[in-house]
C-alpha positions as CSV (number, residue, x, y, z in Angstrom):
1,X,0.0,0.0,0.0
2,X,1.3,3.4,-1.0
3,X,-0.1,6.6,0.6
4,X,0.7,9.8,-1.4
5,X,1.0,13.0,0.7
6,X,1.1,16.6,-0.4
7,X,4.2,17.8,1.6
8,X,3.7,21.4,0.7
9,X,0.0,21.9,1.5
10,X,-1.2,23.5,4.7
11,X,-0.3,26.3,7.1
12,X,2.4,24.2,8.8
13,X,3.9,22.6,5.7
14,X,6.3,21.1,5.0
15,X,7.8,20.3,8.4
16,X,4.6,19.3,10.2
17,X,3.4,17.2,7.2
18,X,6.7,15.3,6.9
19,X,7.0,14.8,10.7
20,X,3.5,13.3,10.7
21,X,4.4,10.9,7.9
22,X,7.5,9.8,9.8
23,X,5.5,9.3,13.0
24,X,3.0,7.1,11.0
25,X,5.8,5.1,9.5
26,X,7.4,4.5,12.9
27,X,4.1,3.5,14.5
28,X,2.8,1.0,12.0
29,X,4.1,-1.4,9.4
30,X,2.5,-2.5,6.1
31,X,2.6,0.6,3.9
32,X,4.8,3.2,2.2
33,X,4.5,6.9,1.8
34,X,5.3,9.1,-1.3
35,X,6.0,12.7,-0.4
36,X,5.2,15.2,-3.2
37,X,6.8,18.6,-3.2
38,X,10.2,20.4,-3.4
39,X,12.5,17.5,-3.1
40,X,15.5,19.4,-1.7
41,X,13.4,20.8,1.2
42,X,11.7,17.5,1.9
43,X,15.0,15.6,1.9
44,X,16.6,18.1,4.3
45,X,13.8,17.6,6.8
46,X,13.9,13.8,6.4
47,X,17.6,13.7,7.1
48,X,17.0,15.3,10.5
49,X,14.9,12.3,11.5
50,X,15.2,8.5,12.1
51,X,12.9,6.3,10.0
52,X,12.9,3.4,7.6
53,X,14.3,5.0,4.4
54,X,12.9,2.2,2.3
55,X,9.4,3.2,3.2
56,X,9.4,6.9,2.2
57,X,9.9,8.1,-1.4
58,X,10.0,11.6,-2.8
59,X,8.4,12.9,-6.1
60,X,9.6,16.4,-7.0
61,X,7.1,19.2,-7.6
62,X,8.3,22.7,-8.1
63,X,5.2,24.7,-7.5
64,X,2.8,25.2,-4.5
65,X,-0.9,26.0,-4.5
66,X,-1.4,28.6,-1.8
67,X,-4.4,29.1,0.4
68,X,-5.5,32.2,-1.3
69,X,-5.2,30.9,-4.9
70,X,-8.3,30.7,-7.0
71,X,-9.1,26.9,-7.2
72,X,-9.8,26.3,-10.9
73,X,-7.1,28.7,-12.0
74,X,-4.5,27.2,-9.7
75,X,-5.2,23.6,-10.8
76,X,-5.0,24.6,-14.5
77,X,-2.0,26.9,-14.2
78,X,0.2,25.3,-11.6
79,X,0.5,21.9,-13.3
80,X,3.8,21.1,-11.4
81,X,2.3,21.9,-8.0
82,X,2.5,19.2,-5.2
83,X,-1.3,18.9,-5.3
84,X,-1.7,18.4,-9.0
85,X,1.3,16.1,-9.2
86,X,-0.1,14.0,-6.3
87,X,-3.6,13.8,-7.9
88,X,-2.0,12.7,-11.2
89,X,-0.1,9.9,-9.4
90,X,-3.5,8.6,-8.1
91,X,-5.0,8.8,-11.6
92,X,-2.0,6.8,-12.9
93,X,-2.6,4.1,-10.2
94,X,0.8,4.9,-8.6
95,X,-0.7,5.2,-5.1
96,X,-3.8,4.1,-3.2
97,X,-4.7,7.4,-1.5
98,X,-3.8,11.0,-1.7
99,X,-3.8,13.3,1.4
100,X,-3.5,17.1,1.4
101,X,-3.9,19.8,3.9
102,X,-3.8,22.4,1.2
103,X,-6.3,24.7,-0.4
104,X,-9.7,23.0,0.1
105,X,-11.3,24.5,-3.0
106,X,-8.4,23.6,-5.2
107,X,-8.3,20.0,-3.9
108,X,-12.0,19.5,-4.6
109,X,-11.7,21.1,-8.0
110,X,-8.6,19.0,-8.8
111,X,-10.3,15.8,-7.7
112,X,-13.1,16.5,-10.1
113,X,-11.1,17.7,-13.0
114,X,-8.2,15.2,-12.8
115,X,-9.9,12.1,-11.5
116,X,-13.5,12.7,-12.5
117,X,-16.8,11.7,-10.9
118,X,-18.0,8.1,-10.5
119,X,-20.7,7.3,-13.0
120,X,-24.1,8.0,-11.7
121,X,-23.0,10.6,-9.1
122,X,-24.1,14.1,-9.8
123,X,-21.9,15.8,-7.2
124,X,-19.2,14.3,-5.0
125,X,-19.3,15.2,-1.3
126,X,-17.1,15.9,1.7
127,X,-18.2,14.1,4.9
128,X,-17.1,14.8,8.4
129,X,-17.3,12.7,11.6
130,X,-18.5,14.2,14.8
131,X,-19.1,12.4,18.2
132,X,-22.5,11.8,19.7
133,X,-23.7,10.3,22.9
134,X,-23.4,6.8,21.4
135,X,-21.1,6.6,18.3
136,X,-19.7,8.8,15.6
137,X,-22.1,10.6,13.3
138,X,-21.3,11.4,9.7
139,X,-22.2,14.9,8.6
140,X,-22.5,15.0,4.8
141,X,-22.0,17.3,2.9
142,X,-19.6,19.2,5.2
143,X,-18.6,22.0,2.8
144,X,-18.2,20.9,-0.8
145,X,-21.6,21.8,-2.2
146,X,-23.2,24.9,-0.8
147,X,-26.3,24.7,-3.1
148,X,-27.9,21.3,-3.7
149,X,-30.7,19.7,-5.6
150,X,-32.9,17.0,-4.0
151,X,-31.0,14.3,-5.9
152,X,-27.8,15.4,-4.3
153,X,-29.2,14.8,-0.8
154,X,-30.1,11.2,-1.7
155,X,-26.7,10.5,-3.3
156,X,-25.0,11.9,-0.2
157,X,-27.1,9.6,1.9
158,X,-26.2,6.6,-0.2
159,X,-22.5,7.3,-0.1
160,X,-22.6,8.1,3.6
161,X,-24.4,4.8,4.3
162,X,-21.7,2.9,2.4
163,X,-19.0,4.7,4.4
164,X,-20.6,4.0,7.8
165,X,-21.2,0.4,6.9
166,X,-17.6,-0.2,5.8
167,X,-15.9,1.8,8.5
168,X,-18.1,1.2,11.5
169,X,-19.8,-2.0,10.5
170,X,-23.3,-0.5,10.9
171,X,-25.4,-2.6,8.6
172,X,-28.3,-0.3,8.3
173,X,-27.1,3.2,9.3
174,X,-29.9,5.6,10.3
175,X,-30.1,8.6,8.0
176,X,-31.7,11.9,9.0
177,X,-32.3,15.0,6.9
178,X,-30.9,18.1,8.8
179,X,-33.8,20.6,8.7
180,X,-35.4,23.4,10.7
181,X,-37.9,21.0,12.3
182,X,-38.5,17.3,12.7
183,X,-42.0,17.3,11.1
184,X,-42.3,15.8,7.6
185,X,-43.5,19.0,6.0
186,X,-40.7,21.3,7.3
187,X,-38.2,23.1,5.2
188,X,-38.2,24.9,1.8
189,X,-39.2,23.2,-1.5
190,X,-35.8,21.7,-2.1
191,X,-35.8,20.1,1.4
192,X,-39.4,18.9,0.9
193,X,-38.5,17.2,-2.4
194,X,-35.3,15.8,-0.8
195,X,-37.4,14.3,2.0
196,X,-39.6,12.6,-0.6
197,X,-36.6,11.2,-2.5
198,X,-34.9,10.0,0.7
199,X,-38.1,8.3,1.8
200,X,-38.2,6.3,-1.4
201,X,-34.4,5.7,-1.7
202,X,-32.4,2.5,-0.9
203,X,-31.4,3.7,2.6
204,X,-32.6,3.5,6.2
205,X,-34.2,7.0,6.2
206,X,-35.7,8.0,9.6
207,X,-37.0,11.5,8.7
208,X,-36.2,15.1,9.4
209,X,-33.8,16.0,12.2
210,X,-32.8,19.2,14.0
211,X,-29.3,20.4,14.9
212,X,-29.5,19.0,18.5
213,X,-30.2,15.6,17.1
214,X,-26.7,15.3,15.7
215,X,-25.3,14.6,19.2
216,X,-28.3,12.6,20.5
217,X,-26.9,9.2,19.2
218,X,-30.2,8.4,17.6
219,X,-28.9,8.8,14.0
220,X,-25.8,7.7,12.2
221,X,-25.8,10.1,9.2
222,X,-26.9,13.7,9.0
223,X,-27.6,14.7,5.4
224,X,-27.4,18.4,4.5
225,X,-26.0,20.8,1.9
226,X,-22.4,21.9,2.3
227,X,-23.4,25.4,3.6
228,X,-25.4,24.0,6.5
229,X,-22.9,21.2,7.1
230,X,-19.8,23.4,7.2
231,X,-21.5,25.9,9.6
232,X,-22.6,23.0,11.8
233,X,-19.1,21.4,11.8
234,X,-17.4,24.7,12.7
235,X,-19.9,25.4,15.4
236,X,-19.4,21.9,16.8
237,X,-15.6,22.3,16.8
238,X,-15.8,25.8,18.4
239,X,-18.2,24.5,21.1
240,X,-15.9,21.6,21.8
241,X,-12.9,23.9,22.1
242,X,-14.9,26.3,24.4
243,X,-16.0,23.4,26.6
244,X,-12.4,22.1,27.0
245,X,-11.1,25.5,27.8
246,X,-13.7,26.1,30.4
247,X,-12.9,22.7,32.0
248,X,-9.3,23.7,32.1
249,X,-10.1,26.9,33.9
250,X,-12.2,25.0,36.5
251,X,-9.6,22.3,37.1
252,X,-6.8,24.9,37.6
253,X,-8.7,27.2,39.8
254,X,-7.2,26.1,43.2
255,X,-5.4,23.2,44.9
256,X,-8.6,21.3,45.4
257,X,-9.7,21.4,41.8
258,X,-6.1,20.4,40.7
259,X,-6.3,17.4,43.0
260,X,-9.7,16.5,41.5
261,X,-8.1,16.7,38.0
262,X,-5.3,14.3,39.0
263,X,-8.0,11.8,40.2
264,X,-9.9,12.2,36.9
265,X,-7.0,12.6,34.6
266,X,-7.4,9.4,32.6
267,X,-11.2,9.9,32.2
268,X,-10.6,13.6,31.2
269,X,-8.1,12.6,28.6
270,X,-10.5,10.1,27.0
271,X,-13.2,12.8,27.0
272,X,-10.9,15.4,25.4
273,X,-10.0,13.0,22.6
274,X,-13.7,13.0,21.5
275,X,-13.5,16.7,20.8
276,X,-9.9,16.8,19.5
277,X,-9.9,17.9,15.8
278,X,-6.6,16.1,15.4
279,X,-8.2,12.8,16.3
280,X,-11.0,13.4,13.8
281,X,-8.7,14.4,11.0
282,X,-9.1,13.4,7.4
283,X,-12.3,13.6,5.3
284,X,-12.5,11.6,2.1
285,X,-13.9,13.2,-1.1
286,X,-16.7,10.6,-1.8
287,X,-17.8,10.2,-5.3
288,X,-14.6,10.7,-7.3
289,X,-12.5,8.0,-9.1
290,X,-9.8,7.7,-6.5
291,X,-9.3,8.1,-2.7
292,X,-8.6,11.7,-1.9
293,X,-8.5,12.8,1.7
294,X,-8.7,16.4,2.9
295,X,-6.9,17.2,6.2
296,X,-7.2,20.5,8.2
297,X,-5.4,23.5,6.8
298,X,-3.8,24.0,10.2
299,X,-2.8,20.3,10.4
300,X,0.0,19.4,12.8
301,X,2.2,16.3,12.7
302,X,-0.4,14.4,14.8
303,X,-3.2,15.4,12.4
304,X,-1.4,14.0,9.4
305,X,-0.4,10.9,11.4
306,X,-4.1,10.4,12.2
307,X,-5.2,11.0,8.6
308,X,-2.8,8.3,7.4
309,X,-3.4,5.7,10.1
310,X,-7.1,6.2,10.9
311,X,-8.5,7.4,7.6
312,X,-6.4,6.5,4.6
313,X,-5.3,3.0,5.4
314,X,-8.7,1.8,6.7
315,X,-10.5,3.3,3.7
316,X,-8.0,1.7,1.3
317,X,-8.4,-1.7,3.0
318,X,-12.2,-1.6,2.9
319,X,-12.3,-0.4,-0.8
320,X,-14.7,2.4,-0.2
321,X,-14.2,3.9,-3.7
322,X,-15.0,0.6,-5.5
323,X,-18.0,0.0,-3.2
324,X,-19.5,3.3,-4.1
325,X,-18.7,2.7,-7.8
326,X,-20.4,-0.7,-7.7
327,X,-23.5,0.5,-5.9
328,X,-24.1,3.4,-8.3
329,X,-23.5,1.2,-11.4
330,X,-26.1,-1.3,-10.2
331,X,-28.9,1.1,-9.5
332,X,-30.7,4.0,-11.2
333,X,-31.4,7.1,-9.2
334,X,-33.3,9.6,-11.3
335,X,-34.2,13.2,-10.5
336,X,-37.7,13.8,-9.2
337,X,-40.4,15.3,-11.4
338,X,-40.0,18.6,-9.5
339,X,-36.4,18.7,-10.5
340,X,-37.1,18.1,-14.1
341,X,-39.6,20.9,-14.2
């Protein structure tokens, strides 16, 4: 197995990206990494560390797509960028997954232009995992498609169901439509038509849901457009950070609270992990012809290590791309009459 990593993408690149790759290599056997980027810079950082040199290769790329670059223009003009070169390696079957913490819009655009959509999928999606009272919940779409048609919601739900079945072994994941109310007739015309399509689709649809239902543990997949999904995700991350900071203030207030913290340290550490963005790192672009994983723009070494060990490798092993491809090839999901009109 070969994991291709964009060494130059992200706020903390290239050092944090390369350090994360080295940590992953040192922690687990059975895979190799190809680092894409400016080879002299990459090699200098590698030489400062101890690792199995047979398991990390370098592919030179002279350009870098910056965070403020226009996505389509960057993909078309910076053909020797680490992101474009990495995506082309996936297209040429020279790797099993591509990870980048670079420009999100450019990565989505590049995945579409260079790899293409799986047949039968109107729009690929970017899912994100968030914790609930019981298990993890998949929020889909989490930022790739800000305006959607009803058919998109159904396809997001189907891809999300495949993802949760393969990764968490949930045979019939419960799907909810994120809406302004739980009643069947809630929402605008798009959401009402999406509700109808989801009700008739090949999924375990349980109806409309509200924002507070995400953490209830009663659903496995929250389907929404990318605008709602991204706002929900960022709010969740911000609330988690606020909660952890407030707890830190409480536990460090005086000698008694510090002693309480020492008694609860292991439990608190486990609790903190559930809200740690580094532990939830790595969202696959579902619906394109290749495994592309987006990591946070502010990714640290730990983030990249997690994206490799807990996202890329399991997703390669379960064959999520082929599973989605096979399911959409063997079924016909047509737009509703309302969409055609």
